[in-house]
N, C-alpha and C positions, 0 to 999 in steps of 0.2 A: 824965364829962366835965370837963376842967380848965378851969376859967373864967379869962378875962382880963378884967380890970376895964377899963371905959372911962374915959378921962380927960374933963375937962370939956369941952374942945374936940370930942372924938369925940361925947359926949352931944349938944352943939349940932348938930354936922354931921349926924348920923342921926336927929335929932328926929323927922321924919315917919315914919321906920320905926318908931321906938320906940313911937310913938303907936298904931301899928297892933296890934290885940288878938292877931293871928296871929304877930307877931315880938315886940314888947316889948323890955325890956332883955336878957332870956335869949337871945331869938333874934338880938339884934345881937351878943352875945357869941359865939354859935355861928358867925357869919358871920366874926367876928374870927379865930376858930382854924381857919376852913375853908381847905382846900388844893385849888385848882381848876387843872387843866392844860389849857391851850389848844393844840391842835395845829394851828399855821397862824396867821399875824400878818396875813392878807389880808383878803378881802372879808366873811368871816362873822367873822374873829377880830377885827377891828376894833371893831364894836358890842359883841360879846359881852365883850371884855376891857374896855372901857371901863365898860359898866354893872356887870361885877363889880368893878371898882375903885371906882366910885362908891357901890356899895352897901356897900363896907367888907369884902369878902372877904379875909382877912388875907394869904394867899399865892397869888399867880397865877404859875403857871409857863407858859411860852411856848416853842414848838418851832418854829424856822424857820431855814432857811440861805439864804434870798434876800435880794436887795436890792431897793430901791424903783425901780421904774421909772414913767415918766410916765404909761403906759397904765394903772397902777393906780389912779391918784388919782380916776377916776371913782366909785370905789365904796369904796376902801380909806381909811376917814376918820381911821386911826391916823397917817397920813402926809401930808406936805405938799409942795409944789413944791420947798421947800429941802431935802427929804430925798432926792431922786432920787439914785441911786447909792450911797446909804447903806444899811447893813444894817437890815433891817426891825425886827429886835428893838432895836437901839439907838434908832431912831425911836421905837418903842413903848414903851420904858422911859421915855422922856422925856415922851412924852405922858400915859402913865399916872400917873406921878408928879405931873403938873400936875393931873390929875383929882383925885388923892387921894395926898397924900404920906405917908399912915399905911400904906399896903399894902408888901408885900414882893414883888418881882418876881425870879423865878427863870428866868433865859434858858437856853436850850439851844441853841446855836448850831450846829445840825447837823440833817442829814435824819433823820427817824426811820426805822428800819430793823430788820430781825428780830434784827440783833445788839445792839441797844441800847434796844428799845421796853421790854422788862420792866424795865430798869434806871431807865429816865426816867419811866414811868408809875408805878411803884411808890411808894407812900407819898402819893399823892393821894387825895383823897375822890371827886372827880368828874372824868372826863375829856370834853373838849369836842371833838367832830370838826369842825373849820372846813377841812378838806382839799378839793381839787377833782379828786381822781383815785382811780381804784378800787383800785390796789394798797395805797395808805395807809389807804383806808376799811377794806378787809379786814383790814389789820394792826392798826390801832386797835382794831377789833371784837374780834378773837382775843386780842389782849394784855389787852384789858379782861375778857374772859371768864376767861382763865387767872387774872388777878390778883383777880378778884371786884370790880371798879370799874365802876360805872355809866358808860355812854357815851351823852353827848347828841349825837345825830347831826342835822346838817343839810346841805342840799344846795341848790343854787340853778342854774338854767339858764334863759336866755332871760328869759321871764316866770313862771316857776313855781318855787316852792320847797317843800322838804320838812323836816319835823323830827319827831324821836321820841326815845325814851330806850331804848337796847338794853343788854343785858348786866347787867341788874338780876338779884337772886337768883332770882325767880318768873317774869321775863318774857321775852320772845325775844330773839335777837340778830340783828344785822345779816344773818347768814347764813340765819337763818330766813325772811327775807324775800327775799334774793337769795343763793341757794346758790351760783350760778355767776355769774361776771361776764360781761357781754356780750362779743361778740366784739370784738377791737381794731378800732378805727375806726367801729363802728356807732354810737356816741354822741360827738359831738364835743366838746372842751372848751369852757371859757367863750371862750377866746382866739378860737377859730374859730367857735363857734356863738352868741357874744354873751350877755350878761346886763345886765338893767337895773339901773343903778348903786343905786337905792334898795331893791331887792329883798334884797340881803344884810343891809341894816339890819333889815329887818322879821324874817327868819328868824334872823340872829344875836341879835337882842334876845330872840326867843323862847327860844333856846338858854340864854342868860344867865338868863331867868326860871326855866327848868326846873332849871337847876343850883342856883340860890338856894333853890328849893323843896326840892330833895333836901337840901340842908344843913340847912335848917330843919327838915325832917320835917313839912311842912304841905302840905295840898291834894291835889288828885288829879294825879299825874304823867302823862306820855305813856307810861309802860310800857305795851305791848300797844295802843298807837294810833299810827297815822302820820297826821300833819296834812299835807294838802297845798294849797298856796296858789296860786290863779290870779291874778295881779295885773292881767291885762286885763279879767277878768270881775269882780274884787274878791270873790272867793269863796273859801270853805273847805269842804273836804270831808275825812271822817274815815275811815280804813280800819282796821277792828278786826284786830289781829296776835295770833297765838299761837305760843307756843315749839313747835317742832318736835321731837318726842321723838327722832326719827332725825338730827338735826342733828348734823355731824360734829364740831362745837366745844362745843355747849352742850346736847347731847341727852342722853338717859339713859345711854347707852353710847358717849360721844365716842371717834371714832377718831383725831382729831388732838390731841395732847397737848402739842405744842410749836409754835413759828412756824415757819413755812415760807418760801420764796422767793416773795414775792408778785408780783413783776414776771413770773416764769415763769407763775405761777398765773393772772394776768390776760392773758397773752398778750403782754406788752410787750417780752419778750425770750424766746429759745429757751433751753432747758437747757443749751446750750453757752456761753450768756453773751451771744451776739449780740443786738444790739437788733433789735426788730421795729417797723417804722415805722407800725403801726396800719392793718391791713387783714385781711380773711378769710384763712383758711389758704391758700386757693387763690392769693390775691394774693402771700403769702409765696414760694410756689413759682414763680410765673410772672413776677414783676417784679423785675428786677435794679437794684440801687442804685449810685450813685457819689458818691464823697465830694466835698466842696467843691474841695480842691485840686487833685484830678484834673481836675475840670471847669474850673478856672483854667488848668490846663496846655492842655487840649484846645482852649480859646478861642484860643491862640495859634497854632495850626497853620493851614495855607494852606485847608483847608476846614474850618472850625469846625463844631460842633455846633449844631442849632438847639434854642433854649431856649424853652421853652414854660412861661408863669406861668398857673396855673390858678386864681388867687385872684380876689377881687372888685375890680372897678375902684376902690373907695376905698382898698383895701390897696396896690393898685399906686401909688396917688397919693402914698403915703407913702414907700415905699421900692420899688426894682425894679431889675432888672438889664437895663434898656432901653439903656444905654449899651454893653451886650455883645451887643447885637442880639435880646433877649428880645422875644417877642410875648405879649400878654395875650389870653387865650380863657378865661373862666371856665368851671369845671367844669360849671355848669349850661348852658352853651352849647356845650360842646364836641361833642357828638353833631352838632348842625346845623352845626358849622363845621369838621368834620373835613377838609374839602377844603382848608382854609387851612394844613394842616399838611403839609410836604414828605414825600415817601416815598422821596428819594433821599439823605438825610443822617440821621446819628444824632441822634436826639431825646432832650433831656433835659427832663424835666418837673419843676417845682419848685413849692411853696407855701410856707406860712409854716414848718411843722415836718416836712413829709415825709408827712403823713396823706393829704391830698387829692391829692397828686402821685402816689402810688401808685395811687389809684382812676383818676386821669387816664391814668396809663401803660397800666393794664390795658385801659381803653377804647379807647386807640390800638391796642394788641396785638389786641384783639378786632375792631377795624376794619381790620385788614390791614396795619398798620405793623409795620416790623421794627426792630430796633436802638434799643429805647426803653428808657430809663432813667430812674430817679427819683432826685432829689437828696437824699440822706441827711441827715435833720436839717433841710431846708429853708433858707430865708434866714436862720433863727436861726443854724445851723451856719455858713452862709457868713459872716455877721457875726462869728462867734467865731474863724473859722480863716482868713478871706481879707480882709475888709474891716470892720474894727472900727467905722468911722465910719457904717456903715448901721444905721438905726433901723428896728427890725422890731416891728409892732404884733401 
Protein backbone atom coordinates (compact mmCIF):
# COMPACT_ATOMS: atom_id res chain seq x y z
CA UNK A 1 0.00 0.00 0.00
CA UNK A 2 1.36 3.39 -1.01
CA UNK A 3 1.41 5.60 2.03
CA UNK A 4 0.56 9.29 2.01
CA UNK A 5 2.15 11.27 4.79
CA UNK A 6 -0.09 13.45 6.93
CA UNK A 7 0.99 17.05 7.38
CA UNK A 8 0.91 18.85 10.71
CA UNK A 9 -2.59 20.26 10.17
CA UNK A 10 -3.94 16.81 9.30
CA UNK A 11 -2.31 15.26 12.34
CA UNK A 12 -4.10 17.84 14.46
CA UNK A 13 -7.44 17.45 12.64
CA UNK A 14 -7.47 13.65 12.95
CA UNK A 15 -5.89 13.45 16.40
CA UNK A 16 -8.88 11.67 17.97
CA UNK A 17 -8.75 9.04 15.23
CA UNK A 18 -5.00 8.54 15.48
CA UNK A 19 -5.34 8.05 19.22
CA UNK A 20 -7.55 5.01 18.62
CA UNK A 21 -5.51 1.76 18.77
CA UNK A 22 -7.45 0.28 15.82
CA UNK A 23 -6.66 3.28 13.60
CA UNK A 24 -3.45 5.01 14.56
CA UNK A 25 -1.26 6.82 12.08
CA UNK A 26 -1.25 3.97 9.56
CA UNK A 27 -5.03 3.69 9.61
CA UNK A 28 -5.47 7.39 9.01
CA UNK A 29 -3.11 7.11 6.07
CA UNK A 30 -5.28 4.29 4.73
CA UNK A 31 -8.28 6.56 4.92
CA UNK A 32 -6.39 9.30 3.10
CA UNK A 33 -5.77 7.07 0.08
CA UNK A 34 -9.25 5.51 0.29
CA UNK A 35 -11.71 5.97 -2.55
CA UNK A 36 -15.45 5.72 -1.82
CA UNK A 37 -18.34 6.29 -4.22
CA UNK A 38 -21.68 7.53 -2.88
CA UNK A 39 -24.61 6.84 -5.19
CA UNK A 40 -27.05 9.61 -4.36
CA UNK A 41 -26.67 12.95 -2.61
CA UNK A 42 -30.00 12.88 -0.80
CA UNK A 43 -31.27 11.60 2.54
CA UNK A 44 -28.71 8.83 3.01
CA UNK A 45 -26.00 10.51 0.96
CA UNK A 46 -26.01 13.59 3.19
CA UNK A 47 -24.87 12.07 6.50
CA UNK A 48 -22.66 9.39 4.98
CA UNK A 49 -20.78 11.85 2.73
CA UNK A 50 -20.27 14.33 5.55
CA UNK A 51 -18.90 11.67 7.90
CA UNK A 52 -16.64 10.25 5.21
CA UNK A 53 -15.26 13.72 4.57
CA UNK A 54 -14.87 14.46 8.26
CA UNK A 55 -13.06 11.14 8.75
CA UNK A 56 -10.50 12.04 6.10
CA UNK A 57 -11.44 9.62 3.34
CA UNK A 58 -9.22 11.01 0.60
CA UNK A 59 -11.48 10.70 -2.45
CA UNK A 60 -15.26 10.77 -2.34
CA UNK A 61 -17.16 10.23 -5.57
CA UNK A 62 -20.81 11.25 -5.79
CA UNK A 63 -23.39 10.34 -8.43
CA UNK A 64 -26.56 12.41 -8.72
CA UNK A 65 -28.39 14.28 -11.48
CA UNK A 66 -31.07 15.94 -9.36
CA UNK A 67 -31.56 19.47 -8.09
CA UNK A 68 -32.41 20.56 -4.55
CA UNK A 69 -36.12 20.83 -3.82
CA UNK A 70 -37.58 22.46 -0.71
CA UNK A 71 -39.23 19.17 0.26
CA UNK A 72 -35.73 17.61 0.47
CA UNK A 73 -34.60 19.85 3.33
CA UNK A 74 -36.41 17.95 6.06
CA UNK A 75 -33.81 15.19 5.79
CA UNK A 76 -31.08 16.06 3.26
CA UNK A 77 -28.69 18.03 5.43
CA UNK A 78 -26.07 18.51 2.74
CA UNK A 79 -28.34 21.23 1.37
CA UNK A 80 -29.92 24.40 2.71
CA UNK A 81 -32.74 26.74 1.80
CA UNK A 82 -30.41 28.88 -0.31
CA UNK A 83 -29.60 25.79 -2.42
CA UNK A 84 -33.17 25.20 -3.66
CA UNK A 85 -33.10 24.82 -7.44
CA UNK A 86 -29.36 24.21 -7.44
CA UNK A 87 -27.61 21.00 -8.48
CA UNK A 88 -27.34 18.68 -5.51
CA UNK A 89 -23.75 17.90 -6.38
CA UNK A 90 -22.77 21.57 -6.49
CA UNK A 91 -24.37 22.06 -3.10
CA UNK A 92 -22.73 18.89 -1.76
CA UNK A 93 -19.25 19.85 -2.95
CA UNK A 94 -19.45 23.22 -1.24
CA UNK A 95 -20.68 21.67 2.02
CA UNK A 96 -18.12 18.84 2.02
CA UNK A 97 -15.19 21.18 1.37
CA UNK A 98 -16.39 23.22 4.33
CA UNK A 99 -16.39 20.04 6.44
CA UNK A 100 -12.88 19.12 5.27
CA UNK A 101 -10.92 21.00 2.59
CA UNK A 102 -8.35 18.16 2.44
CA UNK A 103 -10.64 15.71 0.64
CA UNK A 104 -11.09 15.36 -3.11
CA UNK A 105 -14.65 15.23 -4.45
CA UNK A 106 -15.30 13.50 -7.78
CA UNK A 107 -18.76 14.56 -9.00
CA UNK A 108 -20.67 12.55 -11.59
CA UNK A 109 -23.50 14.76 -12.84
CA UNK A 110 -25.60 11.99 -14.31
CA UNK A 111 -28.06 9.26 -13.51
CA UNK A 112 -26.43 5.89 -12.98
CA UNK A 113 -27.39 3.52 -15.78
CA UNK A 114 -26.42 0.19 -17.26
CA UNK A 115 -24.40 1.99 -19.90
CA UNK A 116 -22.21 3.96 -17.46
CA UNK A 117 -22.23 2.08 -14.15
CA UNK A 118 -19.15 -0.09 -14.70
CA UNK A 119 -17.13 2.90 -15.84
CA UNK A 120 -18.24 5.10 -12.92
CA UNK A 121 -17.92 2.49 -10.17
CA UNK A 122 -14.61 1.10 -11.39
CA UNK A 123 -11.61 2.26 -9.43
CA UNK A 124 -13.36 2.84 -6.11
CA UNK A 125 -12.61 0.77 -3.02
CA UNK A 126 -16.16 0.84 -1.66
CA UNK A 127 -19.53 1.80 -3.14
CA UNK A 128 -22.29 3.10 -0.87
CA UNK A 129 -25.85 2.79 -2.12
CA UNK A 130 -27.87 5.79 -0.98
CA UNK A 131 -30.66 5.41 -3.55
CA UNK A 132 -34.40 5.09 -3.02
CA UNK A 133 -35.60 3.02 -5.97
CA UNK A 134 -35.38 -0.63 -6.91
CA UNK A 135 -33.92 -0.36 -10.43
CA UNK A 136 -30.87 1.53 -9.16
CA UNK A 137 -30.42 -0.79 -6.17
CA UNK A 138 -30.27 -3.83 -8.43
CA UNK A 139 -28.00 -1.96 -10.83
CA UNK A 140 -25.55 -0.97 -8.07
CA UNK A 141 -25.56 -4.49 -6.69
CA UNK A 142 -24.91 -6.21 -10.00
CA UNK A 143 -22.20 -3.73 -11.01
CA UNK A 144 -20.47 -4.20 -7.65
CA UNK A 145 -20.54 -7.98 -8.03
CA UNK A 146 -19.13 -7.79 -11.54
CA UNK A 147 -16.38 -5.38 -10.43
CA UNK A 148 -15.63 -7.11 -7.12
CA UNK A 149 -16.34 -3.98 -5.04
CA UNK A 150 -18.21 -4.18 -1.70
CA UNK A 151 -21.60 -2.48 -1.69
CA UNK A 152 -22.70 -0.81 1.56
CA UNK A 153 -26.49 -0.94 1.31
CA UNK A 154 -28.98 1.23 3.17
CA UNK A 155 -32.66 1.97 2.84
CA UNK A 156 -35.24 4.00 4.76
CA UNK A 157 -39.02 4.08 4.69
CA UNK A 158 -41.37 5.75 7.14
CA UNK A 159 -39.95 4.74 10.56
CA UNK A 160 -37.80 1.79 9.49
CA UNK A 161 -34.28 1.54 8.13
CA UNK A 162 -32.04 -1.27 6.90
CA UNK A 163 -28.30 -1.55 6.44
CA UNK A 164 -25.94 -4.31 5.29
CA UNK A 165 -22.84 -4.97 3.21
CA UNK A 166 -23.31 -6.86 -0.05
CA UNK A 167 -21.10 -8.07 -2.89
CA UNK A 168 -18.07 -8.90 -0.78
CA UNK A 169 -15.83 -11.79 -1.83
CA UNK A 170 -17.42 -14.30 0.55
CA UNK A 171 -20.80 -12.83 1.42
CA UNK A 172 -24.22 -12.55 -0.21
CA UNK A 173 -25.33 -9.87 -2.63
CA UNK A 174 -28.58 -7.91 -2.70
CA UNK A 175 -30.12 -10.47 -5.06
CA UNK A 176 -29.47 -13.25 -2.56
CA UNK A 177 -31.88 -11.41 -0.25
CA UNK A 178 -34.29 -10.04 -2.85
CA UNK A 179 -33.99 -12.22 -5.92
CA UNK A 180 -36.95 -10.52 -7.62
CA UNK A 181 -38.19 -6.95 -7.15
CA UNK A 182 -41.67 -6.40 -5.73
CA UNK A 183 -44.48 -5.70 -8.21
CA UNK A 184 -44.50 -2.05 -9.30
CA UNK A 185 -46.68 0.04 -7.01
CA UNK A 186 -46.65 -2.43 -4.11
CA UNK A 187 -44.05 -0.45 -2.15
CA UNK A 188 -44.64 3.33 -2.22
CA UNK A 189 -41.61 5.59 -2.43
CA UNK A 190 -40.61 8.02 0.30
CA UNK A 191 -42.47 10.88 -1.38
CA UNK A 192 -45.77 9.01 -1.13
CA UNK A 193 -45.15 6.84 1.93
CA UNK A 194 -43.13 9.38 3.91
CA UNK A 195 -39.95 9.08 5.94
CA UNK A 196 -38.97 10.49 9.34
CA UNK A 197 -36.29 13.10 8.68
CA UNK A 198 -33.86 11.88 11.33
CA UNK A 199 -33.99 8.27 10.13
CA UNK A 200 -31.64 8.68 7.14
CA UNK A 201 -29.19 10.28 9.55
CA UNK A 202 -29.05 7.07 11.59
CA UNK A 203 -28.83 4.69 8.63
CA UNK A 204 -26.49 6.89 6.56
CA UNK A 205 -24.13 7.24 9.51
CA UNK A 206 -24.02 3.46 9.86
CA UNK A 207 -23.22 3.16 6.16
CA UNK A 208 -20.32 5.57 6.62
CA UNK A 209 -19.14 3.52 9.60
CA UNK A 210 -19.16 0.31 7.56
CA UNK A 211 -17.27 1.93 4.69
CA UNK A 212 -14.61 3.26 7.06
CA UNK A 213 -14.20 -0.16 8.67
CA UNK A 214 -13.83 -1.79 5.25
CA UNK A 215 -11.08 0.66 4.27
CA UNK A 216 -9.29 0.17 7.59
CA UNK A 217 -9.78 -3.60 7.58
CA UNK A 218 -10.89 -3.60 11.22
CA UNK A 219 -13.82 -4.93 13.20
CA UNK A 220 -16.68 -7.17 12.17
CA UNK A 221 -18.56 -5.85 9.15
CA UNK A 222 -22.21 -6.37 8.23
CA UNK A 223 -21.32 -8.91 5.54
CA UNK A 224 -23.88 -11.69 5.96
CA UNK A 225 -25.98 -9.61 8.35
CA UNK A 226 -28.96 -7.34 7.73
CA UNK A 227 -29.65 -4.82 10.49
CA UNK A 228 -33.24 -3.58 10.70
CA UNK A 229 -34.00 -0.49 12.78
CA UNK A 230 -37.47 0.43 14.07
CA UNK A 231 -37.42 4.07 15.15
CA UNK A 232 -40.86 3.93 16.77
CA UNK A 233 -39.82 1.07 19.03
CA UNK A 234 -36.19 2.25 19.15
CA UNK A 235 -35.10 -1.33 18.54
CA UNK A 236 -32.69 -3.21 16.30
CA UNK A 237 -32.98 -6.74 15.05
CA UNK A 238 -30.47 -8.71 13.05
CA UNK A 239 -31.18 -11.16 10.23
CA UNK A 240 -28.47 -13.62 9.21
CA UNK A 241 -27.89 -13.76 5.45
CA UNK A 242 -26.17 -16.39 3.33
CA UNK A 243 -24.90 -16.29 -0.19
CA UNK A 244 -27.28 -18.13 -2.49
CA UNK A 245 -25.23 -20.63 -4.55
CA UNK A 246 -27.89 -20.39 -7.30
CA UNK A 247 -27.93 -16.59 -7.35
CA UNK A 248 -27.95 -15.48 -11.02
CA UNK A 249 -25.28 -12.83 -10.32
CA UNK A 250 -22.99 -14.03 -7.51
CA UNK A 251 -23.81 -17.76 -7.43
CA UNK A 252 -21.50 -20.67 -8.16
CA UNK A 253 -22.56 -20.68 -11.80
CA UNK A 254 -23.89 -17.15 -12.50
CA UNK A 255 -26.19 -16.78 -15.48
CA UNK A 256 -26.12 -12.98 -15.65
CA UNK A 257 -22.67 -11.87 -16.68
CA UNK A 258 -23.47 -8.30 -17.72
CA UNK A 259 -25.75 -5.45 -16.76
CA UNK A 260 -29.35 -5.48 -17.98
CA UNK A 261 -32.21 -2.98 -18.37
CA UNK A 262 -33.21 -2.61 -14.72
CA UNK A 263 -36.31 -0.53 -15.37
CA UNK A 264 -37.71 -3.40 -17.44
CA UNK A 265 -36.52 -5.91 -14.80
CA UNK A 266 -38.34 -3.98 -12.06
CA UNK A 267 -41.44 -3.39 -14.17
CA UNK A 268 -41.01 0.39 -14.33
CA UNK A 269 -41.26 0.23 -18.11
CA UNK A 270 -42.16 -2.39 -20.67
CA UNK A 271 -39.70 -4.03 -23.03
CA UNK A 272 -40.95 -1.68 -25.75
CA UNK A 273 -39.72 1.23 -23.66
CA UNK A 274 -43.11 2.56 -22.56
CA UNK A 275 -43.23 3.75 -18.96
CA UNK A 276 -45.38 1.83 -16.52
CA UNK A 277 -46.74 4.06 -13.80
CA UNK A 278 -46.57 1.58 -10.96
CA UNK A 279 -49.28 -1.02 -10.61
CA UNK A 280 -49.74 -4.73 -10.97
CA UNK A 281 -49.71 -6.45 -14.35
CA UNK A 282 -53.47 -6.42 -14.56
CA UNK A 283 -53.49 -2.67 -13.91
CA UNK A 284 -51.22 -2.11 -16.89
CA UNK A 285 -53.71 -3.95 -19.09
CA UNK A 286 -56.94 -2.39 -17.81
CA UNK A 287 -56.13 1.25 -16.94
CA UNK A 288 -55.54 3.69 -19.76
CA UNK A 289 -53.41 6.79 -19.28
CA UNK A 290 -53.61 10.32 -20.60
CA UNK A 291 -50.82 12.88 -20.84
CA UNK A 292 -51.07 16.31 -19.19
CA UNK A 293 -51.28 18.35 -22.40
CA UNK A 294 -54.22 16.28 -23.62
CA UNK A 295 -55.99 16.80 -20.28
CA UNK A 296 -55.41 20.55 -20.59
CA UNK A 297 -57.02 20.46 -24.04
CA UNK A 298 -60.03 18.45 -22.87
CA UNK A 299 -60.66 20.87 -20.01
CA UNK A 300 -61.46 23.53 -22.62
CA UNK A 301 -64.28 21.51 -24.17
CA UNK A 302 -67.97 22.21 -23.58
CA UNK A 303 -68.30 19.14 -21.36
CA UNK A 304 -64.95 18.85 -19.60
CA UNK A 305 -63.81 15.65 -17.89
CA UNK A 306 -64.27 15.12 -14.17
CA UNK A 307 -60.93 15.48 -12.39
CA UNK A 308 -60.49 13.28 -9.33
CA UNK A 309 -57.56 13.87 -6.95
CA UNK A 310 -56.84 10.75 -4.87
CA UNK A 311 -54.04 12.20 -2.75
CA UNK A 312 -54.24 13.13 0.92
CA UNK A 313 -55.79 16.45 2.12
CA UNK A 314 -52.41 17.87 3.17
CA UNK A 315 -51.05 17.26 -0.34
CA UNK A 316 -54.10 19.00 -1.83
CA UNK A 317 -53.42 21.99 0.43
CA UNK A 318 -49.98 22.44 -1.17
CA UNK A 319 -51.08 22.17 -4.79
CA UNK A 320 -54.13 20.98 -6.70
CA UNK A 321 -56.23 21.40 -9.83
CA UNK A 322 -59.20 22.80 -7.96
CA UNK A 323 -59.32 25.79 -10.28
CA UNK A 324 -59.93 23.28 -13.07
CA UNK A 325 -62.85 21.72 -11.20
CA UNK A 326 -60.95 18.87 -9.52
CA UNK A 327 -62.51 17.05 -6.57
CA UNK A 328 -60.51 15.58 -3.68
CA UNK A 329 -61.37 12.05 -2.54
CA UNK A 330 -58.37 10.30 -1.01
CA UNK A 331 -57.62 6.78 -2.17
CA UNK A 332 -58.45 5.40 1.28
CA UNK A 333 -61.96 6.93 1.12
CA UNK A 334 -62.73 6.21 -2.51
CA UNK A 335 -64.67 2.99 -1.98
CA UNK A 336 -67.02 4.61 0.54
CA UNK A 337 -67.45 7.79 -1.53
CA UNK A 338 -67.84 6.21 -4.95
CA UNK A 339 -71.30 7.77 -5.32
CA UNK A 340 -69.70 11.24 -5.48
CA UNK A 341 -68.01 10.36 -8.75
CA UNK A 342 -70.26 10.99 -11.79
CA UNK A 343 -71.00 8.18 -14.23
CA UNK A 344 -71.95 10.33 -17.22
CA UNK A 345 -68.57 12.02 -17.86
CA UNK A 346 -65.03 11.01 -18.65
CA UNK A 347 -63.12 10.64 -15.37
CA UNK A 348 -59.45 11.54 -15.10
CA UNK A 349 -57.78 10.42 -11.88
CA UNK A 350 -54.56 12.03 -10.73
CA UNK A 351 -52.10 11.91 -7.83
CA UNK A 352 -48.49 13.00 -7.34
CA UNK A 353 -46.70 10.76 -9.82
CA UNK A 354 -49.28 8.44 -11.37
CA UNK A 355 -49.06 5.48 -9.02
CA UNK A 356 -52.06 5.96 -6.74
CA UNK A 357 -54.13 7.29 -9.62
CA UNK A 358 -53.83 3.99 -11.47
CA UNK A 359 -55.03 2.15 -8.39
CA UNK A 360 -57.89 4.62 -8.01
CA UNK A 361 -58.83 4.32 -11.67
CA UNK A 362 -58.95 0.55 -11.42
CA UNK A 363 -61.19 0.81 -8.33
CA UNK A 364 -63.58 3.03 -10.31
CA UNK A 365 -63.62 0.62 -13.24
CA UNK A 366 -64.34 -2.29 -10.93
CA UNK A 367 -67.09 -0.15 -9.36
CA UNK A 368 -68.84 0.16 -12.72
CA UNK A 369 -67.49 3.46 -14.05
CA UNK A 370 -66.51 3.71 -17.69
CA UNK A 371 -64.20 6.08 -19.56
CA UNK A 372 -61.75 6.25 -16.67
CA UNK A 373 -58.21 7.48 -17.34
CA UNK A 374 -55.15 8.01 -15.17
CA UNK A 375 -52.98 11.11 -15.55
CA UNK A 376 -49.57 9.83 -16.64
CA UNK A 377 -46.85 11.15 -14.39
CA UNK A 378 -49.34 12.83 -12.08
CA UNK A 379 -49.03 16.44 -10.94
CA UNK A 380 -45.27 16.22 -11.33
CA UNK A 381 -45.76 15.80 -15.06
CA UNK A 382 -48.46 18.51 -15.06
CA UNK A 383 -45.94 20.88 -13.47
CA UNK A 384 -43.30 19.97 -16.04
CA UNK A 385 -45.53 20.15 -19.11
CA UNK A 386 -48.41 22.52 -18.37
CA UNK A 387 -47.91 24.73 -15.29
CA UNK A 388 -44.34 25.19 -14.12
CA UNK A 389 -45.45 27.38 -11.23
CA UNK A 390 -47.12 24.43 -9.48
CA UNK A 391 -45.23 23.13 -6.45
CA UNK A 392 -45.62 19.38 -5.97
CA UNK A 393 -44.50 17.64 -2.79
